[in-house]
C-alpha positions as CSV (number, residue, x, y, z in Angstrom):
1,M,0.0,0.0,0.0
2,R,2.8,2.4,0.8
3,F,4.4,1.7,-2.5
4,G,1.1,2.0,-4.2
5,S,0.2,5.3,-2.6
6,F,3.7,6.6,-3.4
7,S,3.3,5.6,-7.0
8,L,-0.1,7.3,-7.1
9,R,1.2,10.5,-5.4
10,N,4.2,10.5,-7.8
11,N,1.9,10.2,-10.8
12,E,-0.3,13.1,-9.5
13,E,2.8,15.3,-9.1
14,N,4.0,14.4,-12.6
15,E,0.6,15.3,-13.9
16,R,0.6,18.7,-12.1
17,C,4.1,19.3,-13.4
18,Y,3.0,18.5,-16.9
19,K,0.0,20.8,-16.7
20,G,2.3,23.5,-15.2
21,V,4.7,23.2,-18.1
22,G,1.8,23.2,-20.6
23,M,0.4,26.4,-19.0
24,M,3.9,27.9,-19.1
25,D,4.1,27.1,-22.8
26,I,0.8,28.8,-23.4
27,V,1.7,32.0,-21.5
28,F,5.1,32.0,-23.2
29,E,3.6,31.7,-26.7
30,A,1.0,34.5,-25.9
31,L,3.8,36.8,-24.8
32,V,5.9,36.0,-27.9
33,W,2.9,36.7,-30.2
34,I,2.2,40.0,-28.5
35,A,5.9,40.9,-29.0
36,Y,5.7,39.9,-32.6
37,L,2.6,42.0,-33.3
38,L,4.0,45.1,-31.5
39,S,7.3,44.7,-33.4
40,L,5.4,44.4,-36.7
41,Y,3.2,47.4,-36.0
42,F,6.0,49.8,-35.2
43,S,8.4,48.4,-37.9
44,I,5.8,48.7,-40.7
45,F,4.8,52.2,-39.5
46,L,8.4,53.3,-39.8
47,V,8.9,51.7,-43.1
48,L,5.8,53.4,-44.5
49,I,7.0,56.8,-43.3
50,Y,10.4,56.1,-44.9
51,L,8.9,55.1,-48.2
52,D,6.6,58.1,-48.2
53,K,9.6,60.4,-47.6
54,K,12.1,58.5,-49.7
55,S,12.0,60.7,-52.8
56,F,12.3,63.8,-50.5
57,F,15.2,62.3,-48.6
58,A,17.0,61.5,-51.9
59,K,16.7,65.2,-53.0
60,E,17.3,66.9,-49.7
61,K,20.6,68.7,-49.4
62,S,21.9,71.0,-46.7
63,S,22.8,74.5,-47.7
64,L,26.2,75.9,-46.6
65,Q,24.9,79.5,-46.8
66,P,22.6,80.4,-44.0
67,K,20.4,83.4,-44.5
68,E,22.4,85.1,-41.8
69,F,25.3,84.4,-39.4
70,P,23.9,84.9,-35.9
71,L,26.0,84.9,-32.7
72,V,26.3,81.3,-31.5
73,S,27.4,80.2,-28.0
74,I,29.0,76.8,-27.7
75,I,29.0,75.3,-24.2
76,V,31.5,72.5,-23.4
77,P,30.8,70.8,-20.1
78,A,33.8,68.7,-19.0
79,Y,34.4,66.3,-16.1
80,N,37.8,64.5,-16.2
81,E,38.2,64.8,-20.0
82,E,42.0,65.4,-20.2
83,K,42.4,62.8,-22.9
84,T,39.9,64.4,-25.4
85,I,39.2,68.0,-24.4
86,I,41.8,69.6,-26.6
87,K,40.7,67.7,-29.7
88,T,37.1,68.8,-28.9
89,L,38.2,72.4,-28.6
90,E,40.2,72.1,-31.8
91,S,37.1,70.9,-33.7
92,I,35.2,74.0,-32.5
93,N,38.1,76.3,-33.4
94,G,38.1,74.6,-36.9
95,L,34.4,75.4,-37.6
96,D,33.8,77.1,-40.9
97,Y,32.0,80.0,-39.3
98,P,32.9,83.6,-38.7
99,Q,35.0,83.6,-35.5
100,E,33.6,86.9,-34.3
101,K,30.2,85.2,-34.3
102,L,31.2,82.5,-31.9
103,E,31.7,82.4,-28.2
104,V,32.9,79.3,-26.5
105,I,32.4,78.6,-22.8
106,V,34.1,75.6,-21.3
107,V,32.7,74.6,-17.9
108,N,35.1,72.5,-15.8
109,D,32.7,70.6,-13.6
110,G,35.1,69.8,-10.7
111,S,37.5,67.7,-12.8
112,Q,40.2,65.9,-10.7
113,D,42.6,65.4,-13.6
114,Q,44.5,67.8,-15.9
115,T,41.3,69.1,-17.7
116,K,41.5,72.6,-16.2
117,L,45.2,73.1,-17.0
118,K,44.9,71.8,-20.5
119,V,42.0,74.1,-21.3
120,E,43.8,77.1,-19.7
121,E,46.8,76.4,-21.9
122,Y,44.8,76.0,-25.1
123,I,42.6,79.1,-24.8
124,K,45.2,81.6,-23.6
125,D,45.5,83.2,-27.0
126,K,41.8,82.7,-28.1
127,A,39.7,85.7,-27.1
128,H,36.4,84.0,-28.0
129,F,37.1,81.1,-25.5
130,Q,36.5,81.3,-21.8
131,L,36.8,78.8,-18.9
132,L,34.4,78.5,-16.0
133,N,35.3,76.4,-13.0
134,Q,32.8,74.9,-10.5
135,D,32.5,72.1,-8.0
136,N,31.2,68.9,-9.4
137,K,27.4,69.4,-9.8
138,G,26.7,67.4,-13.0
139,K,26.3,68.3,-16.6
140,A,22.9,70.0,-16.4
141,A,24.2,72.4,-13.7
142,A,27.3,73.1,-15.8
143,M,25.1,73.9,-18.8
144,N,22.9,76.2,-16.7
145,R,26.0,78.0,-15.3
146,A,27.1,78.8,-18.8
147,L,23.5,79.8,-19.9
148,Q,23.7,82.6,-17.3
149,L,26.4,84.2,-19.5
150,V,25.7,83.3,-23.1
151,Q,24.9,86.1,-25.5
152,G,24.2,84.0,-28.6
153,E,20.8,83.8,-30.2
154,F,21.6,80.1,-30.4
155,F,23.7,77.9,-28.2
156,A,25.1,74.5,-28.8
157,C,26.3,71.8,-26.4
158,L,29.3,69.8,-27.3
159,D,30.4,67.0,-25.0
160,A,34.1,67.0,-24.2
161,D,34.6,63.6,-25.8
162,S,33.0,64.6,-29.2
163,F,34.2,66.4,-32.3
164,V,32.1,68.5,-34.7
165,D,32.6,68.5,-38.5
166,P,33.7,71.9,-39.8
167,L,30.6,72.4,-41.9
168,T,28.0,71.2,-39.4
169,L,27.2,74.6,-37.8
170,R,26.6,76.2,-41.2
171,K,24.3,73.3,-42.2
172,M,22.3,73.4,-39.0
173,L,21.7,77.1,-39.1
174,S,20.8,77.0,-42.8
175,F,18.4,74.2,-42.0
176,Y,16.9,76.4,-39.2
177,Y,16.2,79.3,-41.5
178,E,14.8,77.1,-44.2
179,Q,12.2,75.7,-41.8
180,N,11.1,79.3,-41.1
181,N,9.2,78.3,-38.0
182,P,9.4,80.3,-34.7
183,K,8.3,77.2,-32.8
184,L,11.5,75.3,-33.8
185,A,13.5,75.0,-30.5
186,I,16.2,72.4,-31.1
187,I,18.1,71.1,-34.1
188,T,19.8,67.8,-33.6
189,P,22.9,66.5,-35.4
190,A,23.6,63.2,-37.2
191,M,25.9,61.5,-34.7
192,K,28.5,58.9,-35.6
193,V,31.1,57.0,-33.6
194,F,34.6,58.4,-33.9
195,Q,37.2,56.1,-35.4
196,P,36.0,52.8,-33.9
197,K,38.9,50.5,-33.0
198,N,37.8,47.4,-31.1
199,L,34.8,45.1,-31.8
200,L,32.6,46.8,-29.1
201,Q,33.1,50.2,-30.7
202,K,32.4,48.9,-34.2
203,V,29.1,47.4,-33.1
204,Q,28.2,50.8,-31.6
205,W,29.2,52.4,-34.9
206,I,26.6,50.3,-36.7
207,E,24.0,51.2,-34.0
208,Y,24.6,54.9,-34.4
209,I,24.3,54.7,-38.2
210,V,20.9,53.0,-37.9
211,M,19.8,55.6,-35.3
212,I,20.6,58.5,-37.7
213,L,17.9,57.1,-40.0
214,F,15.4,56.5,-37.2
215,G,16.1,60.1,-36.1
216,R,15.5,61.4,-39.6
217,I,12.2,59.6,-39.9
218,S,11.1,60.7,-36.4
219,S,12.0,64.3,-37.2
220,H,9.4,64.3,-40.0
221,I,6.6,63.2,-37.7
222,D,7.6,65.5,-34.8
223,S,8.6,62.6,-32.6
224,L,12.2,63.2,-31.7
225,Y,12.6,62.7,-27.9
226,V,16.3,63.3,-27.3
227,A,18.7,66.1,-28.1
228,P,22.1,64.4,-28.2
229,G,24.8,66.0,-26.1
230,P,27.2,66.1,-29.0
231,F,26.3,69.4,-30.7
232,S,22.5,69.8,-30.6
233,V,21.7,73.5,-31.3
234,Y,19.1,75.3,-29.2
235,K,17.2,78.5,-29.6
236,T,18.4,80.3,-26.5
237,S,15.2,82.3,-25.8
238,I,13.0,79.3,-25.9
239,I,15.1,77.1,-23.7
240,T,15.6,79.8,-21.1
241,A,11.9,80.5,-21.1
242,L,11.3,76.8,-20.4
243,G,13.5,77.0,-17.3
244,S,16.8,75.8,-18.8
245,F,18.1,72.3,-18.0
246,D,16.8,70.0,-15.2
247,E,19.6,69.6,-12.8
248,K,18.0,66.6,-11.1
249,S,17.9,64.7,-14.4
250,I,20.8,62.3,-15.3
251,T,19.8,62.5,-19.0
252,E,19.2,66.3,-19.3
253,D,19.4,66.0,-23.1
254,Q,16.4,63.7,-23.1
255,E,14.4,65.6,-20.4
256,I,14.7,68.9,-22.2
257,A,13.4,67.2,-25.4
258,Y,10.4,65.9,-23.6
259,R,9.7,69.3,-22.1
260,V,10.0,71.0,-25.5
261,Q,7.5,68.5,-26.9
262,K,5.1,69.0,-24.0
263,N,5.1,72.7,-24.6
264,H,4.4,72.2,-28.3
265,Y,7.7,73.4,-29.6
266,L,9.5,71.5,-32.4
267,I,12.7,69.4,-32.7
268,R,14.2,68.7,-36.1
269,Q,17.2,66.7,-37.2
270,C,19.8,68.1,-39.6
271,F,20.4,64.8,-41.4
272,D,23.9,65.5,-42.6
273,G,25.1,67.8,-39.8
274,Y,27.7,65.3,-38.7
275,V,29.3,65.1,-35.2
276,Y,31.6,62.3,-34.0
277,T,31.5,60.9,-30.4
278,T,33.9,58.6,-28.7
279,A,32.1,55.4,-27.9
280,P,33.0,53.3,-24.8
281,R,35.7,50.9,-25.6
282,T,35.4,48.7,-22.5
283,W,32.5,46.7,-21.3
284,K,32.5,48.5,-17.9
285,R,32.2,52.0,-19.5
286,F,29.6,50.7,-21.9
287,Y,27.6,49.3,-19.1
288,S,27.9,52.5,-17.1
289,Q,26.8,54.7,-20.1
290,R,23.8,52.5,-21.0
291,R,22.6,52.1,-17.4
292,R,22.6,55.9,-17.1
293,W,20.7,56.3,-20.4
294,Y,18.1,53.7,-19.4
295,M,17.6,55.0,-15.9
296,G,17.3,58.5,-17.3
297,S,14.8,57.3,-19.9
298,L,12.7,55.6,-17.3
299,H,12.6,58.8,-15.1
300,C,11.6,60.8,-18.2
301,L,8.8,58.4,-19.1
302,H,7.6,58.5,-15.5
303,Q,7.8,62.3,-15.3
304,Y,6.0,62.8,-18.6
305,R,3.6,59.8,-18.3
306,S,0.6,62.1,-19.0
307,M,1.8,62.4,-22.6
308,I,1.6,58.6,-23.2
309,A,-1.1,57.9,-25.8
310,N,-2.3,61.5,-25.5
311,R,-3.6,62.8,-28.8
312,K,-3.0,66.3,-27.5
313,Y,0.7,65.8,-28.4
314,G,0.1,64.3,-31.9
315,D,2.4,61.6,-33.2
316,F,4.7,62.2,-30.3
317,G,2.1,61.2,-27.7
318,L,0.2,58.6,-29.8
319,M,3.2,56.9,-31.4
320,Q,6.6,57.8,-29.9
321,M,5.6,57.7,-26.3
322,V,3.7,54.5,-26.7
323,K,6.7,53.1,-28.7
324,N,9.1,54.1,-25.9
325,V,7.0,52.3,-23.3
326,T,6.5,49.3,-25.5
327,G,10.3,49.1,-26.0
328,Y,10.7,48.0,-22.4
329,F,8.1,45.3,-22.8
330,L,9.8,44.0,-25.9
331,A,13.2,44.0,-24.1
332,I,11.7,42.1,-21.1
333,T,10.0,39.6,-23.4
334,G,13.2,39.1,-25.5
335,M,15.3,38.5,-22.4
336,G,12.7,36.2,-21.0
337,T,12.7,34.3,-24.3
338,A,16.5,34.0,-24.3
339,F,16.5,32.8,-20.7
340,Y,13.7,30.2,-21.3
341,L,15.1,28.9,-24.6
342,I,18.9,29.1,-24.1
343,F,20.0,29.8,-20.5
344,L,17.6,27.5,-18.7
345,P,18.4,24.4,-20.8
346,L,22.1,25.2,-20.4
347,L,21.7,25.5,-16.6
348,E,20.0,22.1,-16.6
349,K,22.9,20.6,-18.5
350,V,25.3,22.1,-16.0
351,Q,23.3,20.6,-13.1
352,S,23.6,17.2,-14.8
353,L,27.3,17.6,-15.1
354,V,27.5,18.3,-11.3
355,L,25.5,15.2,-10.6
356,I,27.9,13.0,-12.7
357,R,30.9,14.8,-11.1
358,F,31.9,16.4,-14.4
359,K,32.6,13.1,-16.2
360,V,32.3,14.8,-19.6
361,Q,33.0,12.0,-22.0
362,P,29.8,10.0,-21.5
363,F,27.9,13.3,-21.1
364,I,29.2,14.6,-24.5
365,A,28.3,11.3,-26.1
366,H,24.7,11.6,-25.1
367,F,24.5,15.4,-25.2
368,Q,21.2,16.7,-26.7
369,M,19.9,20.2,-26.3
370,D,16.1,20.4,-25.8
371,F,14.8,23.0,-28.2
372,S,11.2,22.0,-27.9
373,M,10.3,25.5,-26.7
374,L,12.2,27.1,-29.7
375,S,9.6,25.4,-31.9
376,L,7.1,27.8,-30.5
377,L,8.8,30.5,-32.5
378,L,9.1,28.7,-35.8
379,N,6.9,25.6,-35.8
380,N,4.2,26.9,-38.1
381,F,3.8,29.0,-41.1
382,R,2.4,32.1,-39.4
383,Q,5.1,32.3,-36.8
384,G,7.9,31.5,-39.2
385,F,6.6,34.1,-41.6
386,V,6.6,36.8,-38.9
387,V,10.2,36.0,-37.9
388,I,11.4,36.1,-41.5
389,F,9.5,39.3,-42.3
390,L,10.9,41.1,-39.2
391,F,14.4,40.0,-40.2
392,V,13.9,41.3,-43.7
393,L,12.6,44.6,-42.3
394,A,15.7,44.8,-40.1
395,F,18.0,44.2,-43.0
396,L,16.2,46.9,-45.1
397,F,16.6,49.4,-42.3
398,F,20.2,48.4,-42.0
399,Y,20.7,49.0,-45.8
400,W,18.8,52.2,-45.9
401,A,20.6,53.6,-42.8
402,H,24.0,53.2,-44.4
403,R,22.8,54.9,-47.6
404,N,21.3,57.7,-45.5
405,A,24.5,58.2,-43.6
406,Q,26.6,58.0,-46.8
407,E,28.5,55.0,-45.4
408,K,29.2,51.6,-47.0
409,M,27.9,48.5,-45.2
410,H,31.3,46.8,-45.2
411,S,33.3,49.9,-44.2
412,I,34.2,48.5,-40.8
413,G,34.2,44.8,-41.9
414,I,31.7,41.9,-41.7
415,V,32.7,40.5,-38.3
416,P,30.8,43.2,-36.2
417,L,27.6,42.4,-38.0
418,I,27.4,39.0,-36.2
419,P,27.3,40.3,-32.6
420,Y,25.1,43.3,-33.8
421,F,22.3,41.1,-35.1
422,F,22.6,38.2,-32.7
423,F,23.9,39.3,-29.3
424,Y,24.1,43.1,-29.0
425,Y,20.4,43.6,-28.2
426,L,20.4,40.8,-25.7
427,L,23.3,42.6,-24.0
428,K,21.4,45.9,-24.0
429,G,18.3,44.1,-22.8
430,G,20.2,42.7,-19.8
431,I,21.4,46.2,-18.8
432,L,17.9,47.5,-19.3
433,L,16.4,44.9,-17.0
434,F,19.0,45.7,-14.3
435,S,18.1,49.4,-14.8
436,L,14.5,48.6,-14.3
437,A,15.3,46.9,-11.0
438,Q,17.3,49.9,-9.9
439,F,14.5,52.3,-11.0
440,A,12.0,50.3,-8.9
441,K,14.3,50.7,-5.9
442,S,14.7,54.5,-6.7
443,E,18.5,54.2,-6.9
444,K,20.3,57.2,-8.4
445,V,23.0,57.4,-11.0
446,K,25.4,60.3,-11.3
447,W,26.8,61.9,-14.5
């Protein structure tokens, strides 16, 4: 009887386990289908916008002759940037723009390296450059300190690890006057990675090329939600009227863009106003940068949550804000899928190795990965078609992005494409999940 009851109880447990796995499969498949449909919706939307504007994009060309040459103030916030600050200042000094119409304000934000000394040495014979020193208060505070002094009708921010193309300021101001719209508050650049050397930087180079195209498309539907630190140009009177930069924000360039959108001002991208930024070359610096970006993005979404799906804000509220929120769901689903299909089976195999005391020879002879869950993604025509269709759309965007940025797809080699398409977004998804956990605990990240 004891053995019989044990057998019956064991069968009941197996049946419950089987039902649990079956329910897990159903939930998993439902989440995957939701992710598929959301990805399809936003991808097709962007493709249709691109195709609608394609002929215009092909003809668009920036003028190098702005209607006038207004005074422009360039602010360079710097914190421990001794390695790149001089090259940044040289790029400003090399701008093809009347020198008497430029003022450059470097704000040393409490640097503990040789930044201050290097700047002092460089600007000593340049009357249109000045240096401000302050205790470390963050980038937004450094920007606001300089804004108290600027005289330019426009001001630009240039991060101290970035370098502006000599023609970019001319292009951006020509673009501003061509728009002829007093509501235009910010002109954003087309940002590329400066001279990528290792694999991580090359993958980021690809990412930035793709983002230039996304920015150009978003610009045409009034949906830009970030003003990149490397050389976004602002209308001074509008930004100061809105209260300047939020010193509590760790992504002040994103927060000011949200605030501009909320107040019904405009942000536009100058599609070939190129600026080059130094991408993180180590995994530690990459993690630190992206964690700050994601945490700042979460704070902005929370702060401006009233704009989500709000028709009052046009495409920005109905499309971009919804897309920003959806991006987190897609990242969570993607990471969950990777864990369920790859990491969990591998963990089970490792546990098996422990049980057999790492006698790997018989283990390898009988090794067989269980990809039964993977069949949920590809086991019928509909799911397989969606996966293939999304991949085709991704490749099209990849191709169009390189044409848009006037770059060749093979200019940095073929090898970086492998991690970009297969691993990079999983890496970013992992950092995003960690950022979500920190956000939930209200942890803070400094500039």
